N, C-alpha and C positions, 0 to 999 in steps of 0.2 A: 249256341254260344257257350263259352266256358267262363265261369266266375271263380277266381282264386282269391281267397281271403286269409288274413292273419291278424292277430291281435297281440298287443303287449300292454304293460301297465300304463304306458303314456299315451297310446293311441291305437287306432285300427287302420287297416289298409286293405285294398282290394284292387284287382285288375279284371277287366272284361275283355275277353279274347274271342276270336272266331277263325275257323278254318276256311281259308280262301285259296283255291287253286293249289291245295296241298301244303300251304304255308299258314302258320299261326300269326294273325295280325292283331295288334293291340287296339282296342276300341275305346277304352275308358280307364282312367286311373282315379282312385278315390283314396284320400288320406285325411284323417280327422282326429283331433285330440279327444281323449276321454275326460269326462267330468270327474270331480273329486269323489262322488259317490260310486261312479262306475269303476274307478280304480280299486275299489274294495270288493269287486266281484270275484268269484272263483274263476279259475282258468277256463272251465267249460262254459261258464256264462259269458266271459269276455269273447271267446271264439264265436259263440252263437250271436252275440251282439254285433260282431264284425259282419257276419252274414246278413243280419237284418238291416244294419245301416247301409251296406252296399246295395241291397235291394231297394231301400228307400231312395237312395241317391240316383240309381240307374233305372228306376221304374219304367220310364218310357222305352228303354232299350230291351227290357226283359219281359214285359207283358205280352202274352201270346206266343212266346218263343220257347223252344225246348232248351232247358238249362241243365248243364252239368256243373256241379260245385266241387271244388278241390279245397280241402282244409288239412292242416297238419295236426289236427286234434281228432284222433281216431274215434273216441266215443260219440262224436256227432254224426258218424256215417249212417246211423239208423234212426236219427231224430225224426224223420218224416214218416216212419212206419211204426215206431214203438216209442213208449215213454222212456226217458233217460233218468227218471226219478229226480228231476230238478224242475221246480215250478217255473223259473224264468225261461229255461230252455224249452219246456213244454209249451209255454205261452207263445214264444217266438215261432215254434213249429206250427202252431195253429194260425198265426198271422201270415205265414208263408204259403198257406193252402191255396191262395188265389193265383199263385204262379205255377207254371208247368215245369216242376223240378223233376228231371229224369232220374238222376242219381247223385249221391254225395260220395265222392271218392277220397281216400286218404292219400296225402302226398308227404314225402319225407321233408323235414325241415330244411335240409341242405339243398333241396330242389325247389324250395318255395322262396327264392331270394327276393323277387320283386315285391311281393306282398309283405314280406318280412321287413324289407327296407322302408316301405311306406308306413308300416305300423310303428316303427322305431323313430321315424322322423316325420311326425304328423304335422299337418298344416294347422296353425292356430285358428280358433273359431272366428276371430275378427278379420281373417283374410278376405280380400275382395272377391275371391272365387265363390264364396258362399253367398254373396249378394245377388248372384245371377242364378237362374234356374238351370240346374244340371250343367253348369259350366259354360253355357252357350250365351255369349254376349249379344244383346240386341243392338242392331245397327240403327243409328238415328236416321230419321226420314230425310232423304236427300243427300246423305253422306255417301261418298263414293266408296266402293269396295277396294280395300288395300290388299294387294297380293305380295307375299314375300317369297323370294326364291334364293337359292344358293348357287353361286357360279360353279360351272363344271370343273374348273381347275382347283377348287377347294375341296379336299376330301371331307366326307361327312363325319361329324363328331358324335361319338356315342358316350354317354355318361357311364362311368364304371361303378359297379356295386361290389364292395368287398365283403365276402361272406365271413361267418364266424371262424370257419376252419382256416381260411386264408389269413385272417387276422392273427390267429394263434401261430401260424407258420412264420409270418413276418415278425412277430414279437420274439420268437425263439431265435431267428436269424439276427435280430437287433441285439439280443442279449449276448450271443456268441461274439459279435463284432465288438461290443463294449468290453467283454472279458479279454479279448486279444489286445485291444488298445490299452487296457490297464496293465497287462504284462509287459508291454514294450515301452511303457511310460518312463520319463526321466525320474530318477530316484531322489532328486533334490526336493524332499518333502519333510514336513513335520508330522506331528501326531495325526493319525488317521481319523477321518470324519465319515460318518455313514453316508452312503450314496443317496442322492436326492431321489425321491419317489416321483416327483413331477418333472418329467423330462421336457416339458414344453417351455420351461423357464431357461431360455438360451443365455440370458445375461448372467444368471447366477452360475451356469455351468462353466463359464469362463473363469470364475473365481474359485468356486468350490465344486469340483467335479470328480467323478469316478473314485470316490472314497479317499480323496487326498486334497490337501490345501497347497495351492501354488505359491511358493515363496516369492517368486519374482512378481507375481501379481499383487501379493500382499505388500511388498515394498512400494510398488507403484501407487496403490491405494493409500498407504500411509503418507506418501509424499503429497498426495492431493488433499489430504485432510489438514485444514488450517490449524486446528487445535494440536494435532500430533506434530505438525511442523514447528509450532511454537515450543512444545515440550522438548523436541530434539535440540532446538537452539539453546534452550536453558540447560539441558544436560551437557552439551558441549562446552558451555561456559562454566560448568561445575557448580551451579547454584542449587540444583535439586538432585544431586547424585545419590542421595540416600533412598529415594522413592522410585527413581526411574533409571534405566540403563539402556544405552544405545550401543548395539553390538552387531557387527556384520550387516549393517544397513537396516536393522530392525529395532524398533523401540519396544522395550519390555517394561512392565510394571513389577516392582519388587514388593511382595506381599508376605506377611506372616500368616500362615494357614491355620495354626492351632494356638490356643491360649497356653502361655507358659513356654512357648518355643521361640527361640531367638533367630532361628534360621529363616531367611527370606527366600521365597521361591520366585523364579522368573516366569511371568505370564505375558503372553503376547498382547500388546495393546491393539485391539481390533478397531479399525477405522469404521466410522459410522456408515459408510457405503456398503459394508459387508455384514452388518449386524443381522438384517432380515434374512439374508441367504444362509448365514450360520444357524439361525434359529429354525429355519425351515428344515435343515438337516437334522438338528438335535430334537426337533419336536414332530415334524410331519413325515419323516422318513419311516418306512415300515419297521426298521430296526430300532426306531425311537419310540414308536407305538402311541403317539399323541398323548403322552402322560402329562401330568400337571406341572405346576410351577416348581415345586420343591425338587422333584426328580430331575427336571430339565436343568435347574440351576446347579445342582450338585454335580452333574455331568460336565458342565461348562467351566465352573469356577476354578478348577485346577489347571486349566489350559489357557483360558483367555480372560481378558479384563477390558472393560470400557466404562466410562462414567454412567452412573445410574443403571447399572447392569441388572439388578433385581427388578427394578421398575419396568425396564424394557421387556424383560421376559414375561412379566405379568400382563402387560398390555398386549403383547403378541399372542399369548395363549388365550386371553379373553376374546380377542378378535378372530380366533380360528373358527370358521363357520362349521366345520365338521364337529368340533368339540361342543359347540353350542347346540347342534342338532341331536347329538347322541348322548352327551353326558347326563348323568342322573344327579340332580341336586340333593345334597344331604341336609340342607337347611330347611326350615319351615317354608311352606308355600306362601308366596306373597298375598297380600290382601287381608285387611282386618275384618273382624266380625261386624256385620251390619244387622242388628236385631230388628225384627219386624215389630213395630209398635202394637201393643195389644189392642184389640177392638174394644168398643164401649160396652158391648153386650153379646149375648149368645147369637150364633149363626149369622154373624156379619162377614166373617172370613172363614172359608172352608178349604181344607187341603184334601186333595183326591189323588189316589195312586193305586196301581195294581200290584198285587203280590202273587208270585207264581212263575211258571206253572208247577203245580203239585201233581202227585200221582192221581190219575182219574178215579173218581169214586163211583159206586153203583148208580148214584143219581146223575152221573155225567158231569159233575163239577170238576174243574181243574184250576180255576183262578179265584182270587178274592179281591173284590173291589172295596177299598177302604176309604172312609171319609172321616175327617177329624175337624172338630170345631176349635179354632185357634184361641177362643176365650175360655170356654168351659172344659176343654179337652175331651168332650163327649165324642165317642167313636161309634160309627156305624160300619159294619162289615157284612158284605153280601157274597155268598159263594155263587159263582157263575161258570158256565161251561166253556166260555171263550172270552177273549178280550176285544171283540170287534166293536165298531162304533155303534151298531144297533144295540148290542147287549149292554154297552156302557150307558147309553141314553135311557133304556128301559129300567135298568137297575137304579140309576140316579133318580129318575122320576118316581118310581114305585116305592123304593126303600127309604128315600130321604125327603124329597119335596112333598109328597103326599102325606107325610107324617109330621114333619117339622116346619114346613113352609119353605118359601123361596129364599135362599141366602142372598146376601148382597154381592159377594165376590166368591168365586171358586177358583182355586189355584191348582194347577197340575203341571206335569212335564209336557214336552212337545211330542210325545208319542202319537202315532197315527190313530190310536183309539180315542185320544182326546182332541187332537188338532185335526179336525175334518169338517166338512160342510154340514153334516148332520148336527154335530154339537154346536157349531156356530149358529145354525138356524134355531136350535132349541133355546140357546141363551137369549136370542133376540125375541123369540116368541114368549117365553116365560118371564123374562125380565131380570136377568142377573149378568154380571160382568165375569167373563172367563179370562183370567190372566195365566201366563205360562212362565215357568222357570227357565233360567238360562240353560242352553244345551250343555250336557255333560257336567252340570253343576247341581246335583240333587240337594245340596245344602240350602238352595233357595226355597225348597219345600221340605225343610228338615223335620218338621213335627210329624208328618205322616210317615216319613222314612223311618223315624225313630220308633213309631208304633209297629211298623212292619217287623223291625228287628226284635220287638218285645213279644208279639203274639205267636210268631212261628214256633219258637221253642215250647210254648205252652201247649199248643195243640199237638205238637210232636210227642209230648209226654203222655197224652191222653188217648191217642189213636190205638187201634188194635194191632195185632201182629202182622196183619196183611198191609198195614199202612195205607188203607184206602177208605177209611171212614172218618177222615179228619173233619169233613163238613158237618158231622153230627155234633161236634164239640165246639164249633165256631161261635155259636150264640152264647153258650155258657162262659166261654173264655172272655168274650166281649163284655158280658154282664159283670164278671168279676173285675175287669179293668175299670168299667164305668163306676162301680160302687166302691172302689179303693181310693184312698187319699193320694192325690197327685203331689209329687215332691215340689213342684214349682208353685202351684196355687195354694197349697196347704189345705185344699178342700177336695172332696170327691167330685167328679163330673156330674154325678147324679144330684148332689146337693146344690151345685151351682145352677143346674138346669131346672130343678123342681122346687128348690127352696126348702127342702126337708131331708132328713136322713133316710137312706133306703132301708126297707124292712127286709132282712135276710132270713133264710130258713132257720137259723139258730136263734133268732130273736123270740122273746116271749109274746104274750098276748098284748094287743094294743091298749094303751091307756085311754081313758075317756076325757074329752075336753068339752067345756061348756062355754058358749059364746052368747052374750045377751042379744046381739043382733046378728042377722045372717052376714052382714057386711064386715063384721069384726075379723073373721078369718082372712078375708081378702086384704084388709088393711094391714093386718099383722104379717101376712105373706109378703106384701109389697115392702114393708119396712125391713123384714129379714133379707129379702132378695137384694135390696139396695145396699144394705150393710155388708153382706158377704161378697157381693160383686165388687164393692169398693176395696175391701181387704184383698180379694183375690187379684185385682188389677195391680195394687201396690206390690204384692208379692211377686207377680210376674215381672214387673219393671225392676225390682231389686235383684231377682235372680238373673235377669238378662244382663244387668250391669256386672254382676259377679262373673258370669260366663265370659263377657267381653274382656274384662281385665285379664283373666287367665288365658284366653285365646290370643290376645294381642301381645302378650309378653314375648319380647325378643323376635317379633314377626315383622318383616319388612312390608312397607306399604308404598310401592312406587306409583307415581302418577305419570301417565303418558299424554302427549298432545297430538292433535291431528297432524297427519303426514309423518309421524314417527314410524320407523321400520322395525318390526318385531317378528318373532317366531311364535307360533301357537302349537300347543300340545296336540299330538296325534293320538286318537283313541281307536280301539279295536285293532291293535297290532296283531298280525298273524304269526310273527316269530320274534324272538328276542334280538335279532340282528337288524331289525328295521329302525330307522331314526325315530327318536322319541318326540321330536318337534318337526314342524313343517319343513319340507325340502326347499321351498321357495319363500323368500321374505314376504311379509304381509304389511300393507300400509293401513294405518288407523285412519278411518274416515269419519268416525263419530265417537266422541268420548263422553261417557256418563259414568264416571268412576263409581263403583268398581266394575262396571260392564262396558265393554268396548265393541264397536263394529269394525272389522278389518276386511280388507280387500286383497285378494291374491294378486301379486304382480304379473303372473303369467296367465291365469285363467280368468281373472277379474271376478271371481266368485266372492260374494260378501258373506261373512259369518259373524254371528254374535258370540263373543267369548267373555268369560270372567277373567279377572286379573290373575286368578290361580293358574290359568292355562296359558299365560303369556310370558315369554322370555325375551328380554331386550337383545338387540343385535349390537355387539360392540365392534366398532370400526376403528382400525388403527390409523392414527394420524400420520 
């Protein structure tokens, strides 16, 4: 049998064929949408994924048979015999070992039309075809078999597939025809308008088409507009002749274009039925470039006029979906600062994060696991060789829990090294709560992120010329940080944790203290700890209020309700021309400001996002 596959950013497709009596017969078609995570795969990974998904879907037809695979991605031709230096592809090649794959051949893209079409027009995941096994519908017991036939007099119908090369040819022919039509067109026109980019809007092409405005159509539309009809009647009576002029069947608005100038310019009074079509030409056309309100307004104001013209342009551009997806906001990101209330004492709330990778050291270390206490600001940093779940659990247990006890809450990001079954089992076994920050919002665990930005330059200054002994200076740098006064608490982490000043190498000999009872030192320590902890907590709250006032200044704070349609920011863009926000709208299904849960309207994938990464969709009324 022959399996031909292809993949695109939106889906995968494949066909299963067989040589029967010298002819190739199609046995099976498969088309499926890719998930949001799969769309971020590299091209070689997507093509390998298409092969694997087709094998999964057609498994009963492929087991025990000799299979020849055709793909338009040449690097996959040797995936079954040698490594392609890609972990996902190598993993898929191992999974395919149970099948009898004879050879993987390369096929040109122009000859891979059927699989290419299936990958670019995938079947959504909720289609009924996926509810049955391998597309075979089970017949209900007792239900008669229904046969379908085509009468002999009706010729068989075959669905056509237009290839990319054929599409380019048709497009060039269409452009030549439009150029010829423009040359032979009637010359009764006014100021030229850029040709519409969207040729699917047939209604607007009757009014504004082929780079020109039809005067006769403009007269008809003005006659249909009740407001313009009333103004024409008033002009003919001579009541408002200073502001309007009716000439050659058209109503004009007389406007003074510059200050200090008495000359009035005639502007066409545009009827309301043609406003959106005109704005489409002056904003959405390639020669208009989807620019902003000011540029669009300045292009139009010297030629046309209608009531509330500036406001109409603002609403139209705000509702442009492409502008909402691609434009970069120059204002502050929405969402005000939400300070985390300081804990009552040490080691009640711990922040945890990885920093790295750094250059490997002779000891084999490449990452640093950092833990910070939200009350005392005490830091523990451990150099580790990798950031796997096993290494994380061992470092947390040995370097922190066995020395300082079990914390009440540990907060981390949603990386796989923290969010996994091993860490979940460890939290239940030892007895602490593990909370996670919002995806792509590291500010939720900002304290540990701030320490990472602090200690990296310090160890960089101390390492040798080979830049590979940074782990030797990790402990001294952490000690220096813990014994220094923190700007927020006004105490050093060492003092808040142990109740005394640290003794440094530069300090002199210890002074002697005499206590009448052995318990006097403990009582004095408790009083000191209670006093400095209270002062430190007040300082933290005061600083947080100062930071909040500064952060919230001139910052918007929109609130969204359930079922609101929004766009969410896309992260991990591979090039600068990709849209900055989601291509498909998202529906809000859970609102806990400033964190929301949204659902994609197409894939129905649910995502938790912060208000910083949400942009509202403006819809023109």
